[in-house]
One Martini backbone bead per residue (centre of mass of N, CA, C, O) as a GRO file, in nm:
protein
  168
    1MET     BB    1  10.252  10.271   8.648
    2VAL     BB    2  10.007  10.411   8.879
    3ALA     BB    3  10.005  10.676   9.130
    4ARG     BB    4   9.845  10.844   9.416
    5LEU     BB    5   9.942  11.127   9.616
    6PRO     BB    6   9.886  11.308   9.862
    7TYR     BB    7  10.025  11.587   9.963
    8GLY     BB    8  10.122  11.495  10.260
    9GLN     BB    9  10.261  11.218  10.152
   10TRP     BB   10  10.505  11.346   9.953
   11GLN     BB   11  10.639  11.481  10.164
   12GLY     BB   12  10.967  11.428  10.271
   13TYR     BB   13  11.165  11.291  10.023
   14GLY     BB   14  11.468  11.451  10.062
   15GLN     BB   15  11.526  11.763  10.039
   16GLU     BB   16  11.790  11.810  10.207
   17ARG     BB   17  11.996  11.610  10.029
   18PHE     BB   18  11.976  11.683   9.714
   19GLU     BB   19  12.151  11.924   9.670
   20GLN     BB   20  12.416  11.779   9.742
   21LEU     BB   21  12.399  11.542   9.545
   22CYS     BB   22  12.370  11.710   9.279
   23ARG     BB   23  12.650  11.857   9.295
   24THR     BB   24  12.805  11.578   9.202
   25CYS     BB   25  12.690  11.610   8.930
   26PRO     BB   26  12.765  11.672   8.591
   27HIS     BB   27  12.462  11.819   8.544
   28TYR     BB   28  12.487  12.041   8.729
   29GLY     BB   29  12.379  12.332   8.577
   30LYS     BB   30  12.362  12.177   8.259
   31ASN     BB   31  12.046  12.122   8.297
   32TRP     BB   32  11.709  12.213   8.274
   33GLY     BB   33  11.611  11.952   8.468
   34CYS     BB   34  11.813  12.051   8.680
   35PRO     BB   35  11.975  12.149   8.925
   36PRO     BB   36  11.914  12.451   8.938
   37PHE     BB   37  11.593  12.576   8.934
   38THR     BB   38  11.462  12.882   8.817
   39ALA     BB   39  11.178  12.806   8.846
   40ALA     BB   40  10.891  12.821   8.998
   41VAL     BB   41  10.736  12.573   9.212
   42GLN     BB   42  10.406  12.481   9.261
   43THR     BB   43  10.289  12.259   9.536
   44GLY     BB   44  10.055  12.349   9.687
   45GLY     BB   45   9.800  12.107   9.740
   46ARG     BB   46   9.921  11.884   9.567
   47ASP     BB   47   9.921  11.610   9.403
   48LEU     BB   48  10.090  11.292   9.326
   49GLU     BB   49  10.154  11.154   9.014
   50LEU     BB   50  10.279  10.839   8.937
   51TRP     BB   51  10.514  10.728   8.679
   52ALA     BB   52  10.604  10.396   8.580
   53ARG     BB   53  10.880  10.257   8.384
   54VAL     BB   54  10.957   9.924   8.306
   55VAL     BB   55  11.268   9.798   8.155
   56PRO     BB   56  11.384   9.535   8.010
   57VAL     BB   57  11.763   9.450   7.970
   58GLU     BB   58  11.825   9.173   7.974
   59GLY     BB   59  12.041   9.094   7.710
   60TYR     BB   60  12.147   9.329   7.589
   61PRO     BB   61  12.358   9.344   7.302
   62LEU     BB   62  12.471   9.606   7.408
   63SER     BB   63  12.607   9.849   7.554
   64PRO     BB   64  12.542  10.069   7.799
   65LYS     BB   65  12.626  10.317   7.637
   66THR     BB   66  12.436  10.258   7.400
   67PHE     BB   67  12.175  10.255   7.554
   68TYR     BB   68  12.203  10.555   7.674
   69GLU     BB   69  12.223  10.685   7.380
   70ARG     BB   70  11.964  10.541   7.234
   71GLU     BB   71  11.724  10.441   7.429
   72TRP     BB   72  11.676  10.639   7.663
   73PRO     BB   73  11.577  10.892   7.508
   74ARG     BB   74  11.330  10.752   7.387
   75LEU     BB   75  11.193  10.665   7.652
   76TRP     BB   76  11.183  10.946   7.777
   77GLN     BB   77  11.006  11.079   7.552
   78GLU     BB   78  10.760  10.900   7.577
   79LEU     BB   79  10.688  10.962   7.873
   80SER     BB   80  10.690  11.273   7.849
   81ARG     BB   81  10.454  11.293   7.650
   82GLU     BB   82  10.245  11.167   7.834
   83LEU     BB   83  10.273  11.378   8.062
   84LEU     BB   84  10.199  11.628   7.887
   85THR     BB   85   9.918  11.529   7.819
   86ARG     BB   86   9.818  11.504   8.111
   87GLU     BB   87   9.864  11.797   8.182
   88GLN     BB   88   9.650  11.909   7.986
   89GLU     BB   89   9.404  11.748   8.096
   90ALA     BB   90   9.457  11.828   8.426
   91GLY     BB   91   9.635  12.093   8.494
   92GLY     BB   92   9.928  12.040   8.557
   93LEU     BB   93  10.268  11.926   8.652
   94ALA     BB   94  10.532  11.799   8.512
   95LEU     BB   95  10.763  11.530   8.596
   96LEU     BB   96  11.058  11.446   8.480
   97PRO     BB   97  11.291  11.199   8.415
   98GLY     BB   98  11.528  11.351   8.514
   99ARG     BB   99  11.707  11.457   8.280
  100CYS     BB  100  11.699  11.622   8.007
  101GLN     BB  101  11.617  11.485   7.647
  102TRP     BB  102  11.538  11.664   7.398
  103CYS     BB  103  11.834  11.717   7.362
  104ALA     BB  104  12.147  11.614   7.290
  105LEU     BB  105  12.239  11.915   7.386
  106CYS     BB  106  12.247  12.121   7.635
  107GLN     BB  107  12.244  12.477   7.651
  108ARG     BB  108  12.320  12.541   7.949
  109ALA     BB  109  12.629  12.471   7.937
  110GLN     BB  110  12.656  12.746   7.739
  111GLY     BB  111  12.446  12.970   7.850
  112LEU     BB  112  12.176  12.896   7.715
  113ALA     BB  113  11.877  12.882   7.607
  114CYS     BB  114  11.600  12.717   7.574
  115PRO     BB  115  11.456  12.587   7.273
  116THR     BB  116  11.207  12.430   7.465
  117PRO     BB  117  11.028  12.572   7.705
  118GLU     BB  118  10.743  12.426   7.667
  119ARG     BB  119  10.892  12.136   7.770
  120ARG     BB  120  11.002  12.232   8.027
  121ARG     BB  121  11.083  12.045   8.327
  122PRO     BB  122  11.094  11.919   8.619
  123SER     BB  123  11.231  11.724   8.853
  124PHE     BB  124  11.241  11.562   9.140
  125GLU     BB  125  11.513  11.691   9.234
  126VAL     BB  126  11.418  11.987   9.234
  127LEU     BB  127  11.217  11.908   9.486
  128GLY     BB  128  11.377  11.685   9.662
  129LEU     BB  129  11.308  11.405   9.550
  130ASP     BB  130  11.309  11.052   9.613
  131ALA     BB  131  11.280  10.826   9.371
  132GLY     BB  132  11.371  10.563   9.508
  133ARG     BB  133  11.179  10.576   9.750
  134LEU     BB  134  10.917  10.596   9.595
  135MET     BB  135  10.946  10.332   9.440
  136GLU     BB  136  10.960  10.143   9.687
  137GLU     BB  137  10.699  10.245   9.852
  138VAL     BB  138  10.485  10.239   9.609
  139PHE     BB  139  10.602   9.981   9.405
  140ALA     BB  140  10.807   9.768   9.523
  141ARG     BB  141  11.065   9.892   9.347
  142PRO     BB  142  11.377   9.922   9.269
  143LEU     BB  143  11.631  10.095   9.180
  144LEU     BB  144  11.867  10.029   8.924
  145TRP     BB  145  12.219   9.966   8.877
  146GLY     BB  146  12.491   9.937   8.722
  147LYS     BB  147  12.768   9.695   8.707
  148GLY     BB  148  13.063   9.640   8.568
  149GLY     BB  149  12.943   9.726   8.274
  150GLN     BB  150  12.639   9.654   8.347
  151LEU     BB  151  12.325   9.593   8.319
  152PRO     BB  152  12.046   9.571   8.451
  153PRO     BB  153  11.755   9.396   8.434
  154TYR     BB  154  11.639   9.692   8.485
  155VAL     BB  155  11.475   9.995   8.401
  156THR     BB  156  11.373  10.324   8.532
  157LEU     BB  157  11.100  10.543   8.485
  158LEU     BB  158  11.024  10.848   8.671
  159GLY     BB  159  10.727  11.017   8.685
  160GLY     BB  160  10.504  11.314   8.701
  161LEU     BB  161  10.217  11.485   8.869
  162LEU     BB  162  10.100  11.789   8.951
  163ILE     BB  163   9.777  11.790   9.110
  164GLU     BB  164   9.481  11.874   9.159
  165ARG     BB  165   9.246  11.750   9.372
  166THR     BB  166   8.996  11.793   9.156
  167ALA     BB  167   9.125  11.629   8.961
  168ILE     BB  168   9.118  11.336   8.740
   0.00000   0.00000   0.00000
């Protein structure tokens, strides 16, 4: 699913609260795709192209831990590659879904530089955007989280592209 929001329409999706929420996450400051993001992100005047990938997982035969260790990184990399290709075509800036998954273990946690800075991009959270709210309001589908050690019926990867208004 793909949708495009004009600049004024995607602003204000939770910037104030996300810095505080992200601080409670174990990946805060330990993953190059998570806040605090050190590179300046220019958002002014750009539209936001949203890319949502919904993956049914009901009945997945392995544990949620196995799913998130094996399948999630592969799904994340597939969508991220598509977004980086679109970024090159349209001249925008890709927003990758959630924390970076290019490496098995992010070097930021050890205080080291990113080994693939050419692929490093911010997440929605870095811009203070509420991915759950965007998903519900734009695609009418909530983000679901597993409960009681079970996977939800589906998982969602939400990525985006900040794109100039004149780009196709």
